[in-house]
SETI-272309 format. One record per residue (C-alpha): residue number from 1; x, y, z; residue in three letters. Coordinates in nm, 3 decimals, m for minus. Example, Ala and Ser with C-alpha at 12.3 -4.5 7.8 and 13.67 -1.06 7.14 Angstrom:
! SETI-272309
(nudren 1,(1.230,m0.450,0.780),ala)
(nudren 2,(1.367,m0.106,0.714),ser)
This chain:
! SETI-272309
(nudren 1,(15.931,11.636,7.394),met)
(nudren 2,(15.944,11.684,7.770),glu)
(nudren 3,(16.237,11.876,7.919),pro)
(nudren 4,(16.509,11.672,8.086),arg)
(nudren 5,(16.532,11.906,8.385),phe)
(nudren 6,(16.248,12.053,8.590),leu)
(nudren 7,(16.222,12.366,8.800),leu)
(nudren 8,(16.137,12.309,9.165),leu)
(nudren 9,(15.799,12.469,9.096),ser)
(nudren 10,(15.739,12.211,8.820),asp)
(nudren 11,(15.825,11.931,9.063),val)
(nudren 12,(15.587,12.081,9.319),ala)
(nudren 13,(15.310,12.080,9.059),thr)
(nudren 14,(15.384,11.719,8.962),glu)
(nudren 15,(15.372,11.605,9.326),leu)
(nudren 16,(15.087,11.840,9.423),asn)
(nudren 17,(15.288,11.986,9.712),val)
(nudren 18,(15.422,12.333,9.788),ser)
(nudren 19,(15.741,12.479,9.643),asp)
(nudren 20,(15.884,12.499,9.995),ser)
(nudren 21,(15.823,12.127,10.051),gln)
(nudren 22,(16.017,12.045,9.734),val)
(nudren 23,(16.297,12.282,9.837),tyr)
(nudren 24,(16.321,12.102,10.172),his)
(nudren 25,(16.328,11.759,9.999),met)
(nudren 26,(16.612,11.879,9.775),val)
(nudren 27,(16.811,12.049,10.052),arg)
(nudren 28,(16.779,11.745,10.280),ser)
(nudren 29,(16.903,11.515,10.003),gly)
(nudren 30,(16.576,11.322,9.989),glu)
(nudren 31,(16.524,11.424,9.625),leu)
(nudren 32,(16.840,11.441,9.408),pro)
(nudren 33,(16.892,11.773,9.231),ala)
(nudren 34,(17.164,11.991,9.083),ile)
(nudren 35,(17.246,12.360,9.111),lys)
(nudren 36,(17.322,12.536,8.785),ile)
(nudren 37,(17.395,12.885,8.663),gly)
(nudren 38,(17.554,13.183,8.827),gly)
(nudren 39,(17.276,13.217,9.082),arg)
(nudren 40,(17.273,12.846,9.163),gly)
(nudren 41,(16.921,12.762,9.055),gln)
(nudren 42,(16.799,12.413,9.146),trp)
(nudren 43,(16.695,12.163,8.880),arg)
(nudren 44,(16.560,11.810,8.918),val)
(nudren 45,(16.618,11.561,8.640),glu)
(nudren 46,(16.289,11.407,8.527),arg)
(nudren 47,(16.431,11.053,8.557),ser)
(nudren 48,(16.536,11.124,8.919),lys)
(nudren 49,(16.185,11.247,8.998),leu)
(nudren 50,(16.038,10.927,8.852),glu)
(nudren 51,(16.283,10.718,9.058),glu)
(nudren 52,(16.183,10.916,9.367),tyr)
(nudren 53,(15.815,10.851,9.301),ile)
(nudren 54,(15.876,10.477,9.256),gln)
(nudren 55,(16.077,10.472,9.580),gln)
(nudren 56,(15.788,10.639,9.763),lys)
(nudren 57,(15.545,10.381,9.622),tyr)
(nudren 58,(15.771,10.102,9.754),ala)
(nudren 59,(15.807,10.269,10.095),glu)
(nudren 60,(15.432,10.320,10.118),thr)
(nudren 61,(15.361,9.957,10.024),ala)
(nudren 62,(15.605,9.841,10.292),glu)
(nudren 63,(15.438,10.068,10.548),trp)
(nudren 64,(15.092,9.937,10.454),val)
(nudren 65,(15.212,9.578,10.494),arg)
(nudren 66,(15.345,9.660,10.840),gly)
(nudren 67,(15.037,9.855,10.943),asn)
(nudren 68,(14.734,9.657,10.826),pro)
(nudren 69,(14.394,9.818,10.838),leu)
(nudren 70,(14.193,9.668,11.121),thr)
(nudren 71,(13.821,9.652,11.156),glu)
(nudren 72,(13.670,9.890,11.407),arg)
(nudren 73,(13.467,9.739,11.683),glu)
(nudren 74,(13.099,9.833,11.677),pro)
(nudren 75,(12.997,10.104,11.919),asp)
């Protein structure tokens, strides 16, 4: 069974980005997370990460529709 909550380093591995990029996404509010424990360690709920990924797919599809690939003119 997969854990419900992920460390930021686990999220970074899932997204193939750096730990600092995930920290920035969490601190900016882009990726929902919670702080737990006496030292306030960040955790991301797996379901929130999946929602985030689906949101990024939708945003990317919208961007692609608005920025169609055009043929290059021959040299």
